[in-house]
All heavy atoms as TSV, in Angstrom:
chain	resi	resn	atom	element	x	y	z
A	1	MET	N	N	11.214	-21.587	-15.738
A	1	MET	CA	C	11.603	-20.403	-15.005
A	1	MET	C	C	13.000	-20.682	-14.366
A	1	MET	O	O	13.165	-21.705	-13.784
A	1	MET	CB	C	10.564	-20.076	-13.934
A	1	MET	CG	C	10.949	-18.869	-13.116
A	1	MET	SD	S	9.581	-18.087	-12.358
A	1	MET	CE	C	9.357	-18.906	-10.836
A	2	LYS	N	N	13.866	-19.727	-14.499
A	2	LYS	CA	C	15.237	-19.836	-13.933
A	2	LYS	C	C	15.312	-19.096	-12.646
A	2	LYS	O	O	15.790	-17.979	-12.605
A	2	LYS	CB	C	16.250	-19.332	-14.944
A	2	LYS	CG	C	16.255	-20.045	-16.246
A	2	LYS	CD	C	17.215	-19.325	-17.207
A	2	LYS	CE	C	17.156	-19.968	-18.588
A	2	LYS	NZ	N	18.037	-19.308	-19.517
A	3	LEU	N	N	14.842	-19.694	-11.567
A	3	LEU	CA	C	14.835	-19.090	-10.256
A	3	LEU	C	C	15.838	-19.758	-9.403
A	3	LEU	O	O	15.907	-20.989	-9.278
A	3	LEU	CB	C	13.457	-19.189	-9.604
A	3	LEU	CG	C	13.167	-18.433	-8.360
A	3	LEU	CD1	C	13.298	-16.890	-8.626
A	3	LEU	CD2	C	11.852	-18.726	-7.825
A	4	LYS	N	N	16.754	-18.954	-8.811
A	4	LYS	CA	C	17.820	-19.493	-7.957
A	4	LYS	C	C	17.869	-18.741	-6.634
A	4	LYS	O	O	17.697	-17.531	-6.621
A	4	LYS	CB	C	19.141	-19.347	-8.688
A	4	LYS	CG	C	20.348	-19.927	-7.886
A	4	LYS	CD	C	21.622	-19.791	-8.698
A	4	LYS	CE	C	22.745	-20.372	-7.863
A	4	LYS	NZ	N	24.035	-20.218	-8.533
A	5	SER	N	N	18.046	-19.451	-5.541
A	5	SER	CA	C	18.166	-18.866	-4.260
A	5	SER	C	C	19.642	-18.663	-3.921
A	5	SER	O	O	20.503	-19.500	-4.291
A	5	SER	CB	C	17.509	-19.773	-3.213
A	5	SER	OG	O	17.634	-19.113	-1.938
A	6	ASN	N	N	19.945	-17.487	-3.334
A	6	ASN	CA	C	21.371	-17.159	-3.089
A	6	ASN	C	C	21.415	-16.427	-1.728
A	6	ASN	O	O	20.501	-15.882	-1.299
A	6	ASN	CB	C	21.913	-16.306	-4.173
A	6	ASN	CG	C	23.411	-16.337	-4.234
A	6	ASN	OD1	O	24.082	-16.911	-3.417
A	6	ASN	ND2	N	23.989	-15.685	-5.271
A	7	THR	N	N	22.611	-16.539	-1.082
A	7	THR	CA	C	22.829	-15.809	0.161
A	7	THR	C	C	23.797	-14.703	-0.157
A	7	THR	O	O	24.856	-14.887	-0.742
A	7	THR	CB	C	23.439	-16.732	1.234
A	7	THR	OG1	O	22.515	-17.812	1.448
A	7	THR	CG2	C	23.639	-16.018	2.542
A	8	ILE	N	N	23.439	-13.508	0.349
A	8	ILE	CA	C	24.300	-12.325	0.150
A	8	ILE	C	C	24.617	-11.739	1.564
A	8	ILE	O	O	23.949	-12.118	2.540
A	8	ILE	CB	C	23.673	-11.244	-0.769
A	8	ILE	CG1	C	22.388	-10.676	-0.112
A	8	ILE	CG2	C	23.429	-11.777	-2.155
A	8	ILE	CD1	C	21.901	-9.419	-0.768
A	9	HIS	N	N	25.568	-10.861	1.588
A	9	HIS	CA	C	25.913	-10.186	2.792
A	9	HIS	C	C	25.657	-8.745	2.622
A	9	HIS	O	O	26.046	-8.153	1.542
A	9	HIS	CB	C	27.449	-10.399	3.139
A	9	HIS	CG	C	27.835	-11.799	3.191
A	9	HIS	ND1	N	27.695	-12.536	4.328
A	9	HIS	CD2	C	28.355	-12.641	2.301
A	9	HIS	CE1	C	28.094	-13.786	4.142
A	9	HIS	NE2	N	28.553	-13.872	2.898
A	10	CYS	N	N	25.003	-8.068	3.576
A	10	CYS	CA	C	24.790	-6.643	3.484
A	10	CYS	C	C	26.129	-5.905	3.532
A	10	CYS	O	O	26.989	-6.165	4.394
A	10	CYS	CB	C	23.923	-6.190	4.699
A	10	CYS	SG	S	23.716	-4.406	4.803
A	11	PRO	N	N	26.357	-4.966	2.584
A	11	PRO	CA	C	27.641	-4.251	2.551
A	11	PRO	C	C	27.740	-3.184	3.672
A	11	PRO	O	O	28.809	-2.672	3.955
A	11	PRO	CB	C	27.632	-3.582	1.181
A	11	PRO	CG	C	26.196	-3.475	0.824
A	11	PRO	CD	C	25.510	-4.630	1.410
A	12	HIS	N	N	26.609	-2.983	4.390
A	12	HIS	CA	C	26.625	-1.964	5.441
A	12	HIS	C	C	26.921	-2.603	6.794
A	12	HIS	O	O	27.719	-2.200	7.553
A	12	HIS	CB	C	25.307	-1.247	5.487
A	12	HIS	CG	C	24.952	-0.558	4.194
A	12	HIS	ND1	N	25.514	0.691	3.886
A	12	HIS	CD2	C	24.151	-0.903	3.193
A	12	HIS	CE1	C	25.072	1.058	2.686
A	12	HIS	NE2	N	24.235	0.116	2.249
A	13	CYS	N	N	26.130	-3.730	7.130
A	13	CYS	CA	C	26.213	-4.341	8.464
A	13	CYS	C	C	26.727	-5.764	8.426
A	13	CYS	O	O	27.020	-6.335	9.491
A	13	CYS	CB	C	24.830	-4.298	9.187
A	13	CYS	SG	S	23.610	-5.377	8.447
A	14	GLY	N	N	26.856	-6.378	7.268
A	14	GLY	CA	C	27.377	-7.718	7.117
A	14	GLY	C	C	26.430	-8.838	7.337
A	14	GLY	O	O	26.742	-10.004	7.279
A	15	HIS	N	N	25.105	-8.495	7.604
A	15	HIS	CA	C	24.117	-9.531	7.913
A	15	HIS	C	C	23.896	-10.434	6.671
A	15	HIS	O	O	23.862	-9.925	5.546
A	15	HIS	CB	C	22.837	-8.848	8.300
A	15	HIS	CG	C	21.661	-9.807	8.533
A	15	HIS	ND1	N	21.654	-10.611	9.670
A	15	HIS	CD2	C	20.570	-10.145	7.777
A	15	HIS	CE1	C	20.589	-11.338	9.639
A	15	HIS	NE2	N	19.882	-11.070	8.526
A	16	HIS	N	N	23.755	-11.707	6.860
A	16	HIS	CA	C	23.445	-12.665	5.763
A	16	HIS	C	C	21.978	-12.575	5.438
A	16	HIS	O	O	21.119	-12.557	6.311
A	16	HIS	CB	C	23.748	-14.072	6.190
A	16	HIS	CG	C	25.194	-14.319	6.491
A	16	HIS	ND1	N	25.835	-13.821	7.575
A	16	HIS	CD2	C	26.134	-15.053	5.839
A	16	HIS	CE1	C	27.089	-14.227	7.542
A	16	HIS	NE2	N	27.337	-15.006	6.496
A	17	GLN	N	N	21.643	-12.537	4.113
A	17	GLN	CA	C	20.256	-12.527	3.715
A	17	GLN	C	C	20.079	-13.512	2.505
A	17	GLN	O	O	20.969	-13.609	1.696
A	17	GLN	CB	C	19.852	-11.109	3.202
A	17	GLN	CG	C	19.966	-10.108	4.269
A	17	GLN	CD	C	19.473	-8.732	3.846
A	17	GLN	OE1	O	18.268	-8.640	3.474
A	17	GLN	NE2	N	20.292	-7.774	3.831
A	18	HIS	N	N	18.972	-14.161	2.470
A	18	HIS	CA	C	18.619	-15.037	1.369
A	18	HIS	C	C	17.792	-14.283	0.365
A	18	HIS	O	O	16.809	-13.550	0.721
A	18	HIS	CB	C	17.821	-16.262	1.810
A	18	HIS	CG	C	18.590	-17.121	2.737
A	18	HIS	ND1	N	19.589	-17.974	2.272
A	18	HIS	CD2	C	18.610	-17.272	4.105
A	18	HIS	CE1	C	20.134	-18.626	3.307
A	18	HIS	NE2	N	19.525	-18.188	4.429
A	19	ILE	N	N	18.094	-14.314	-0.912
A	19	ILE	CA	C	17.373	-13.678	-1.942
A	19	ILE	C	C	17.084	-14.680	-3.070
A	19	ILE	O	O	17.867	-15.618	-3.212
A	19	ILE	CB	C	18.077	-12.412	-2.542
A	19	ILE	CG1	C	19.446	-12.786	-3.164
A	19	ILE	CG2	C	18.293	-11.318	-1.494
A	19	ILE	CD1	C	20.018	-11.692	-4.022
A	20	ASP	N	N	16.022	-14.423	-3.815
A	20	ASP	CA	C	15.728	-15.271	-4.990
A	20	ASP	C	C	16.149	-14.437	-6.204
A	20	ASP	O	O	15.840	-13.298	-6.341
A	20	ASP	CB	C	14.271	-15.580	-5.040
A	20	ASP	CG	C	13.830	-16.570	-3.923
A	20	ASP	OD1	O	14.644	-17.431	-3.617
A	20	ASP	OD2	O	12.732	-16.440	-3.444
A	21	ILE	N	N	16.839	-15.078	-7.116
A	21	ILE	CA	C	17.301	-14.472	-8.339
A	21	ILE	C	C	16.553	-15.110	-9.536
A	21	ILE	O	O	16.525	-16.322	-9.735
A	21	ILE	CB	C	18.814	-14.708	-8.554
A	21	ILE	CG1	C	19.595	-14.072	-7.349
A	21	ILE	CG2	C	19.294	-14.072	-9.883
A	21	ILE	CD1	C	21.069	-14.464	-7.362
A	22	ASP	N	N	15.886	-14.253	-10.284
A	22	ASP	CA	C	15.101	-14.696	-11.464
A	22	ASP	C	C	15.856	-14.221	-12.712
A	22	ASP	O	O	15.870	-13.021	-13.013
A	22	ASP	CB	C	13.685	-14.107	-11.450
A	22	ASP	CG	C	12.821	-14.733	-12.510
A	22	ASP	OD1	O	13.365	-15.426	-13.414
A	22	ASP	OD2	O	11.630	-14.427	-12.528
A	23	SER	N	N	16.467	-15.128	-13.428
A	23	SER	CA	C	17.318	-14.751	-14.564
A	23	SER	C	C	16.480	-14.802	-15.896
A	23	SER	O	O	17.070	-14.618	-16.950
A	23	SER	CB	C	18.538	-15.697	-14.684
A	23	SER	OG	O	18.121	-16.983	-14.834
A	24	ASN	N	N	15.165	-14.956	-15.848
A	24	ASN	CA	C	14.352	-14.985	-17.056
A	24	ASN	C	C	14.368	-13.602	-17.729
A	24	ASN	O	O	14.125	-13.595	-18.922
A	24	ASN	CB	C	12.944	-15.328	-16.636
A	24	ASN	CG	C	12.705	-16.813	-16.429
A	24	ASN	OD1	O	13.365	-17.623	-17.069
A	24	ASN	ND2	N	11.888	-17.138	-15.514
A	25	TYR	N	N	14.643	-12.565	-17.053
A	25	TYR	CA	C	14.544	-11.205	-17.642
A	25	TYR	C	C	15.859	-10.666	-18.098
A	25	TYR	O	O	16.010	-9.452	-18.305
A	25	TYR	CB	C	13.822	-10.271	-16.704
A	25	TYR	CG	C	12.477	-10.822	-16.293
A	25	TYR	CD1	C	12.249	-11.328	-14.969
A	25	TYR	CD2	C	11.379	-10.780	-17.148
A	25	TYR	CE1	C	11.008	-11.798	-14.645
A	25	TYR	CE2	C	10.127	-11.251	-16.827
A	25	TYR	CZ	C	9.965	-11.814	-15.527
A	25	TYR	OH	O	8.737	-12.284	-15.187
A	26	GLY	N	N	16.913	-11.501	-18.099
A	26	GLY	CA	C	18.223	-10.977	-18.517
A	26	GLY	C	C	18.917	-10.127	-17.491
A	26	GLY	O	O	18.671	-10.262	-16.261
A	27	ASP	N	N	19.734	-9.236	-17.935
A	27	ASP	CA	C	20.473	-8.378	-17.012
A	27	ASP	C	C	19.512	-7.475	-16.283
A	27	ASP	O	O	18.523	-6.961	-16.849
A	27	ASP	CB	C	21.472	-7.458	-17.815
A	27	ASP	CG	C	22.637	-8.262	-18.384
A	27	ASP	OD1	O	22.736	-9.469	-18.076
A	27	ASP	OD2	O	23.440	-7.691	-19.095
A	28	GLN	N	N	19.796	-7.342	-14.986
A	28	GLN	CA	C	18.870	-6.493	-14.151
A	28	GLN	C	C	19.699	-5.674	-13.175
A	28	GLN	O	O	20.840	-6.056	-12.828
A	28	GLN	CB	C	17.941	-7.434	-13.317
A	28	GLN	CG	C	17.097	-8.328	-14.189
A	28	GLN	CD	C	16.373	-9.324	-13.367
A	28	GLN	OE1	O	15.833	-9.041	-12.330
A	28	GLN	NE2	N	16.423	-10.565	-13.792
A	29	GLU	N	N	19.126	-4.659	-12.698
A	29	GLU	CA	C	19.692	-3.816	-11.639
A	29	GLU	C	C	18.562	-3.311	-10.779
A	29	GLU	O	O	17.569	-2.786	-11.219
A	29	GLU	CB	C	20.415	-2.626	-12.286
A	29	GLU	CG	C	21.241	-1.797	-11.347
A	29	GLU	CD	C	22.139	-0.821	-12.070
A	29	GLU	OE1	O	22.373	-0.987	-13.278
A	29	GLU	OE2	O	22.663	0.034	-11.418
A	30	TYR	N	N	18.725	-3.565	-9.461
A	30	TYR	CA	C	17.668	-3.149	-8.530
A	30	TYR	C	C	18.247	-2.952	-7.119
A	30	TYR	O	O	19.413	-3.266	-6.867
A	30	TYR	CB	C	16.510	-4.141	-8.515
A	30	TYR	CG	C	16.858	-5.567	-8.231
A	30	TYR	CD1	C	16.715	-6.096	-6.956
A	30	TYR	CD2	C	17.285	-6.424	-9.237
A	30	TYR	CE1	C	17.074	-7.424	-6.704
A	30	TYR	CE2	C	17.651	-7.734	-9.055
A	30	TYR	CZ	C	17.515	-8.239	-7.754
A	30	TYR	OH	O	17.807	-9.550	-7.482
A	31	VAL	N	N	17.454	-2.421	-6.234
A	31	VAL	CA	C	17.846	-2.100	-4.877
A	31	VAL	C	C	16.879	-2.858	-3.897
A	31	VAL	O	O	15.657	-2.796	-4.117
A	31	VAL	CB	C	17.821	-0.578	-4.590
A	31	VAL	CG1	C	18.150	-0.287	-3.140
A	31	VAL	CG2	C	18.830	0.085	-5.485
A	32	GLU	N	N	17.451	-3.516	-2.940
A	32	GLU	CA	C	16.675	-4.085	-1.837
A	32	GLU	C	C	17.186	-3.521	-0.552
A	32	GLU	O	O	18.404	-3.331	-0.380
A	32	GLU	CB	C	16.786	-5.583	-1.813
A	32	GLU	CG	C	15.952	-6.261	-2.896
A	32	GLU	CD	C	15.808	-7.750	-2.638
A	32	GLU	OE1	O	16.044	-8.250	-1.523
A	32	GLU	OE2	O	15.547	-8.461	-3.661
A	33	ASN	N	N	16.297	-3.292	0.451
A	33	ASN	CA	C	16.750	-2.859	1.719
A	33	ASN	C	C	17.171	-4.028	2.628
A	33	ASN	O	O	16.534	-5.049	2.611
A	33	ASN	CB	C	15.666	-2.061	2.426
A	33	ASN	CG	C	15.433	-0.727	1.772
A	33	ASN	OD1	O	16.314	-0.153	1.141
A	33	ASN	ND2	N	14.246	-0.156	1.840
A	34	CYS	N	N	18.257	-3.822	3.409
A	34	CYS	CA	C	18.654	-4.832	4.348
A	34	CYS	C	C	17.603	-5.021	5.398
A	34	CYS	O	O	16.981	-4.060	5.880
A	34	CYS	CB	C	19.999	-4.363	5.035
A	34	CYS	SG	S	20.500	-5.523	6.324
A	35	ARG	N	N	17.352	-6.289	5.760
A	35	ARG	CA	C	16.240	-6.627	6.684
A	35	ARG	C	C	16.662	-6.255	8.141
A	35	ARG	O	O	15.835	-6.175	9.025
A	35	ARG	CB	C	15.960	-8.079	6.620
A	35	ARG	CG	C	15.357	-8.485	5.260
A	35	ARG	CD	C	14.971	-9.948	5.282
A	35	ARG	NE	N	14.535	-10.251	3.893
A	35	ARG	CZ	C	15.209	-11.018	3.054
A	35	ARG	NH1	N	16.378	-11.466	3.386
A	35	ARG	NH2	N	14.732	-11.247	1.794
A	36	VAL	N	N	17.934	-6.037	8.346
A	36	VAL	CA	C	18.487	-5.704	9.689
A	36	VAL	C	C	18.671	-4.211	9.899
A	36	VAL	O	O	18.131	-3.559	10.755
A	36	VAL	CB	C	19.711	-6.498	10.023
A	36	VAL	CG1	C	20.330	-6.086	11.404
A	36	VAL	CG2	C	19.459	-7.953	10.052
A	37	CYS	N	N	19.521	-3.592	9.014
A	37	CYS	CA	C	19.872	-2.177	9.274
A	37	CYS	C	C	19.072	-1.239	8.313
A	37	CYS	O	O	19.228	-0.061	8.442
A	37	CYS	CB	C	21.394	-2.008	8.996
A	37	CYS	SG	S	21.901	-2.162	7.256
A	38	CYS	N	N	18.270	-1.812	7.453
A	38	CYS	CA	C	17.382	-1.031	6.521
A	38	CYS	C	C	18.103	-0.164	5.475
A	38	CYS	O	O	17.485	0.622	4.794
A	38	CYS	CB	C	16.356	-0.151	7.370
A	38	CYS	SG	S	15.336	-1.148	8.406
A	39	ASN	N	N	19.421	-0.294	5.396
A	39	ASN	CA	C	20.118	0.485	4.369
A	39	ASN	C	C	19.945	-0.213	2.995
A	39	ASN	O	O	19.766	-1.395	2.889
A	39	ASN	CB	C	21.658	0.543	4.694
A	39	ASN	CG	C	21.930	1.512	5.798
A	39	ASN	OD1	O	21.513	2.661	5.698
A	39	ASN	ND2	N	22.592	1.086	6.813
A	40	PRO	N	N	19.980	0.580	1.882
A	40	PRO	CA	C	19.788	0.067	0.600
A	40	PRO	C	C	21.004	-0.779	0.131
A	40	PRO	O	O	22.136	-0.407	0.329
A	40	PRO	CB	C	19.644	1.268	-0.269
A	40	PRO	CG	C	20.275	2.410	0.442
A	40	PRO	CD	C	20.177	2.050	1.903
A	41	ILE	N	N	20.671	-1.966	-0.511
A	41	ILE	CA	C	21.686	-2.828	-1.094
A	41	ILE	C	C	21.499	-2.818	-2.620
A	41	ILE	O	O	20.416	-3.104	-3.097
A	41	ILE	CB	C	21.573	-4.272	-0.552
A	41	ILE	CG1	C	21.692	-4.276	0.928
A	41	ILE	CG2	C	22.591	-5.135	-1.221
A	41	ILE	CD1	C	21.298	-5.647	1.526
A	42	HIS	N	N	22.527	-2.418	-3.326
A	42	HIS	CA	C	22.448	-2.344	-4.803
A	42	HIS	C	C	22.818	-3.704	-5.359
A	42	HIS	O	O	23.960	-4.196	-5.136
A	42	HIS	CB	C	23.405	-1.198	-5.286
A	42	HIS	CG	C	23.425	-1.011	-6.734
A	42	HIS	ND1	N	24.512	-0.704	-7.413
A	42	HIS	CD2	C	22.442	-1.100	-7.626
A	42	HIS	CE1	C	24.240	-0.590	-8.712
A	42	HIS	NE2	N	23.003	-0.788	-8.863
A	43	LEU	N	N	21.977	-4.275	-6.153
A	43	LEU	CA	C	22.212	-5.568	-6.794
A	43	LEU	C	C	22.179	-5.434	-8.354
A	43	LEU	O	O	21.347	-4.789	-8.837
A	43	LEU	CB	C	21.061	-6.579	-6.372
A	43	LEU	CG	C	20.895	-6.800	-4.933
A	43	LEU	CD1	C	19.569	-7.407	-4.600
A	43	LEU	CD2	C	22.023	-7.681	-4.379
A	44	ARG	N	N	23.206	-5.999	-8.935
A	44	ARG	CA	C	23.318	-6.022	-10.401
A	44	ARG	C	C	23.461	-7.507	-10.777
A	44	ARG	O	O	24.336	-8.192	-10.357
A	44	ARG	CB	C	24.516	-5.252	-10.888
A	44	ARG	CG	C	24.385	-3.778	-10.735
A	44	ARG	CD	C	25.505	-2.964	-11.334
A	44	ARG	NE	N	26.772	-3.299	-10.649
A	44	ARG	CZ	C	27.894	-3.675	-11.264
A	44	ARG	NH1	N	27.917	-3.757	-12.574
A	44	ARG	NH2	N	28.971	-3.968	-10.607
A	45	LEU	N	N	22.543	-7.873	-11.706
A	45	LEU	CA	C	22.574	-9.281	-12.191
A	45	LEU	C	C	22.972	-9.259	-13.649
A	45	LEU	O	O	22.344	-8.465	-14.487
A	45	LEU	CB	C	21.159	-9.851	-12.035
A	45	LEU	CG	C	20.903	-11.267	-12.454
A	45	LEU	CD1	C	21.674	-12.218	-11.566
A	45	LEU	CD2	C	19.436	-11.566	-12.541
A	46	HIS	N	N	23.952	-10.087	-14.001
A	46	HIS	CA	C	24.396	-10.120	-15.361
A	46	HIS	C	C	24.351	-11.627	-15.785
A	46	HIS	O	O	24.873	-12.479	-15.089
A	46	HIS	CB	C	25.835	-9.611	-15.493
A	46	HIS	CG	C	26.463	-9.801	-16.859
A	46	HIS	ND1	N	25.967	-9.190	-17.982
A	46	HIS	CD2	C	27.411	-10.613	-17.301
A	46	HIS	CE1	C	26.643	-9.612	-19.035
A	46	HIS	NE2	N	27.543	-10.465	-18.683
A	47	ILE	N	N	23.751	-11.855	-16.964
A	47	ILE	CA	C	23.671	-13.155	-17.507
A	47	ILE	C	C	24.813	-13.356	-18.535
A	47	ILE	O	O	24.831	-12.623	-19.581
A	47	ILE	CB	C	22.325	-13.455	-18.218
A	47	ILE	CG1	C	21.169	-13.046	-17.356
A	47	ILE	CG2	C	22.193	-14.900	-18.698
A	47	ILE	CD1	C	21.060	-13.762	-16.023
A	48	ASP	N	N	25.727	-14.265	-18.241
A	48	ASP	CA	C	26.840	-14.505	-19.190
A	48	ASP	C	C	26.452	-15.725	-19.983
A	48	ASP	O	O	26.630	-16.851	-19.618
A	48	ASP	CB	C	28.106	-14.763	-18.350
A	48	ASP	CG	C	29.342	-14.950	-19.258
A	48	ASP	OD1	O	29.175	-15.103	-20.458
A	48	ASP	OD2	O	30.423	-14.868	-18.697
A	49	GLU	N	N	25.859	-15.477	-21.140
A	49	GLU	CA	C	25.381	-16.519	-22.078
A	49	GLU	C	C	26.523	-17.384	-22.544
A	49	GLU	O	O	26.411	-18.579	-22.713
A	49	GLU	CB	C	24.622	-15.906	-23.237
A	49	GLU	CG	C	23.356	-15.187	-22.843
A	49	GLU	CD	C	22.224	-16.091	-22.368
A	49	GLU	OE1	O	22.295	-17.284	-22.645
A	49	GLU	OE2	O	21.311	-15.580	-21.658
A	50	GLN	N	N	27.643	-16.748	-22.849
A	50	GLN	CA	C	28.804	-17.502	-23.424
A	50	GLN	C	C	29.304	-18.630	-22.456
A	50	GLN	O	O	29.633	-19.709	-22.829
A	50	GLN	CB	C	29.914	-16.535	-23.747
A	50	GLN	CG	C	31.115	-17.251	-24.385
A	50	GLN	CD	C	32.265	-16.290	-24.727
A	50	GLN	OE1	O	32.162	-15.068	-24.378
A	50	GLN	NE2	N	33.265	-16.701	-25.433
A	51	HIS	N	N	29.341	-18.256	-21.167
A	51	HIS	CA	C	29.899	-19.242	-20.178
A	51	HIS	C	C	28.768	-19.893	-19.412
A	51	HIS	O	O	28.993	-20.623	-18.444
A	51	HIS	CB	C	30.833	-18.470	-19.218
A	51	HIS	CG	C	32.061	-17.956	-19.913
A	51	HIS	ND1	N	32.229	-16.637	-20.230
A	51	HIS	CD2	C	33.228	-18.627	-20.304
A	51	HIS	CE1	C	33.390	-16.493	-20.811
A	51	HIS	NE2	N	33.963	-17.652	-20.936
A	52	LYS	N	N	27.512	-19.577	-19.789
A	52	LYS	CA	C	26.324	-20.142	-19.134
A	52	LYS	C	C	26.377	-20.047	-17.618
A	52	LYS	O	O	26.215	-21.044	-16.890
A	52	LYS	CB	C	26.149	-21.613	-19.545
A	52	LYS	CG	C	25.936	-21.737	-21.033
A	52	LYS	CD	C	25.697	-23.174	-21.436
A	52	LYS	CE	C	25.506	-23.171	-22.919
A	52	LYS	NZ	N	25.195	-24.542	-23.396
A	53	LYS	N	N	26.545	-18.786	-17.183
A	53	LYS	CA	C	26.458	-18.546	-15.721
A	53	LYS	C	C	25.820	-17.179	-15.426
A	53	LYS	O	O	25.698	-16.282	-16.283
A	53	LYS	CB	C	27.890	-18.603	-15.127
A	53	LYS	CG	C	28.872	-17.527	-15.553
A	53	LYS	CD	C	30.165	-17.696	-14.890
A	53	LYS	CE	C	31.126	-16.654	-15.251
A	53	LYS	NZ	N	32.399	-16.797	-14.530
A	54	VAL	N	N	25.387	-17.080	-14.208
A	54	VAL	CA	C	24.782	-15.852	-13.742
A	54	VAL	C	C	25.721	-15.155	-12.762
A	54	VAL	O	O	26.229	-15.807	-11.777
A	54	VAL	CB	C	23.426	-16.157	-12.979
A	54	VAL	CG1	C	22.813	-14.918	-12.398
A	54	VAL	CG2	C	22.463	-16.859	-13.890
A	55	GLU	N	N	25.987	-13.925	-12.980
A	55	GLU	CA	C	26.825	-13.161	-12.093
A	55	GLU	C	C	26.007	-12.173	-11.311
A	55	GLU	O	O	25.256	-11.421	-11.885
A	55	GLU	CB	C	27.930	-12.405	-12.974
A	55	GLU	CG	C	28.803	-13.350	-13.761
A	55	GLU	CD	C	29.679	-12.602	-14.770
A	55	GLU	OE1	O	29.551	-11.402	-14.924
A	55	GLU	OE2	O	30.497	-13.252	-15.377
A	56	LEU	N	N	26.263	-12.102	-9.990
A	56	LEU	CA	C	25.571	-11.177	-9.132
A	56	LEU	C	C	26.583	-10.309	-8.443
A	56	LEU	O	O	27.515	-10.777	-7.767
A	56	LEU	CB	C	24.722	-11.904	-8.093
A	56	LEU	CG	C	23.925	-11.108	-7.093
A	56	LEU	CD1	C	22.886	-10.277	-7.841
A	56	LEU	CD2	C	23.359	-11.963	-6.047
A	57	TYR	N	N	26.400	-8.982	-8.567
A	57	TYR	CA	C	27.292	-8.027	-7.953
A	57	TYR	C	C	26.490	-7.300	-6.864
A	57	TYR	O	O	25.353	-6.847	-7.123
A	57	TYR	CB	C	27.768	-6.991	-8.951
A	57	TYR	CG	C	28.508	-7.607	-10.090
A	57	TYR	CD1	C	27.857	-7.889	-11.287
A	57	TYR	CD2	C	29.897	-7.886	-9.997
A	57	TYR	CE1	C	28.572	-8.507	-12.354
A	57	TYR	CE2	C	30.578	-8.477	-11.024
A	57	TYR	CZ	C	29.888	-8.784	-12.206
A	57	TYR	OH	O	30.624	-9.348	-13.262
A	58	VAL	N	N	27.052	-7.201	-5.684
A	58	VAL	CA	C	26.394	-6.623	-4.493
A	58	VAL	C	C	27.266	-5.538	-3.961
A	58	VAL	O	O	28.401	-5.715	-3.669
A	58	VAL	CB	C	26.148	-7.691	-3.364
A	58	VAL	CG1	C	25.453	-7.045	-2.222
A	58	VAL	CG2	C	25.330	-8.836	-3.967
A	59	ASP	N	N	26.654	-4.352	-3.797
A	59	ASP	CA	C	27.422	-3.224	-3.173
A	59	ASP	C	C	26.465	-2.312	-2.469
A	59	ASP	O	O	25.252	-2.422	-2.607
A	59	ASP	CB	C	28.259	-2.537	-4.214
A	59	ASP	CG	C	27.547	-1.963	-5.380
A	59	ASP	OD1	O	26.775	-0.971	-5.199
A	59	ASP	OD2	O	27.594	-2.536	-6.443
A	60	ALA	N	N	27.018	-1.336	-1.743
A	60	ALA	CA	C	26.147	-0.325	-1.111
A	60	ALA	C	C	25.619	0.593	-2.186
A	60	ALA	O	O	26.189	0.761	-3.201
A	60	ALA	CB	C	27.042	0.481	-0.132
A	61	ASP	N	N	24.436	1.112	-1.894
A	61	ASP	CA	C	23.761	1.978	-2.929
A	61	ASP	C	C	24.487	3.190	-3.276
A	61	ASP	O	O	24.379	3.697	-4.384
A	61	ASP	CB	C	22.393	2.271	-2.447
A	61	ASP	CG	C	21.507	2.937	-3.493
A	61	ASP	OD1	O	21.538	2.447	-4.619
A	61	ASP	OD2	O	20.797	3.890	-3.235
A	62	ASP	N	N	25.396	3.667	-2.344
A	62	ASP	CA	C	26.162	4.883	-2.604
A	62	ASP	C	C	27.492	4.657	-3.338
A	62	ASP	O	O	28.225	5.575	-3.674
A	62	ASP	CB	C	26.376	5.647	-1.325
A	62	ASP	CG	C	27.111	4.856	-0.283
A	62	ASP	OD1	O	27.383	3.615	-0.545
A	62	ASP	OD2	O	27.458	5.381	0.736
A	63	GLU	N	N	27.832	3.410	-3.549
A	63	GLU	CA	C	29.069	3.046	-4.302
A	63	GLU	C	C	28.759	3.043	-5.825
A	63	GLU	O	O	27.694	2.632	-6.237
A	63	GLU	CB	C	29.607	1.693	-3.910
A	63	GLU	CG	C	30.019	1.604	-2.442
A	63	GLU	CD	C	30.422	0.169	-2.044
A	63	GLU	OE1	O	30.560	-0.676	-2.944
A	63	GLU	OE2	O	30.555	-0.063	-0.884
A	64	GLN	N	N	29.735	3.522	-6.577
A	64	GLN	CA	C	29.551	3.565	-8.033
A	64	GLN	C	C	30.782	2.903	-8.686
A	64	GLN	O	O	31.894	3.158	-8.318
A	64	GLN	CB	C	29.366	4.928	-8.532
A	64	GLN	CG	C	28.081	5.574	-8.066
A	64	GLN	CD	C	27.864	6.920	-8.776
A	64	GLN	OE1	O	28.624	7.322	-9.623
A	64	GLN	NE2	N	26.804	7.566	-8.327
A	65	TYR	N	N	30.485	2.038	-9.689
A	65	TYR	CA	C	31.512	1.383	-10.437
A	65	TYR	C	C	31.455	1.825	-11.900
A	65	TYR	O	O	30.382	1.945	-12.408
A	65	TYR	CB	C	31.389	-0.172	-10.364
A	65	TYR	CG	C	31.609	-0.699	-8.962
A	65	TYR	CD1	C	30.531	-0.863	-8.118
A	65	TYR	CD2	C	32.860	-0.989	-8.551
A	65	TYR	CE1	C	30.668	-1.316	-6.810
A	65	TYR	CE2	C	33.058	-1.468	-7.242
A	65	TYR	CZ	C	31.937	-1.637	-6.365
A	65	TYR	OH	O	32.184	-2.083	-5.164
A	66	TYR	N	N	32.590	2.086	-12.510
A	66	TYR	CA	C	32.622	2.518	-13.936
A	66	TYR	C	C	33.354	1.524	-14.759
A	66	TYR	O	O	34.195	0.800	-14.339
A	66	TYR	CB	C	33.321	3.885	-14.002
A	66	TYR	CG	C	32.591	4.901	-13.270
A	66	TYR	CD1	C	32.994	5.306	-12.009
A	66	TYR	CD2	C	31.477	5.611	-13.827
A	66	TYR	CE1	C	32.341	6.345	-11.367
A	66	TYR	CE2	C	30.798	6.546	-13.162
A	66	TYR	CZ	C	31.168	6.921	-11.932
A	66	TYR	OH	O	30.544	7.889	-11.244
């Protein structure tokens, strides 16, 4: 199992949060609520097989990237 712990910052209030990242399922996209301000945090996980690294993108749920 490829489980990694990481610290992120809430894009709304800046609070530090610890999350566990499970890269067994490949690319993922999900939302977790901030433990302090309760606003949604949009998380996108990308597995870069070529460079053997995991990329995590964190933004507010209302932000959109194209």
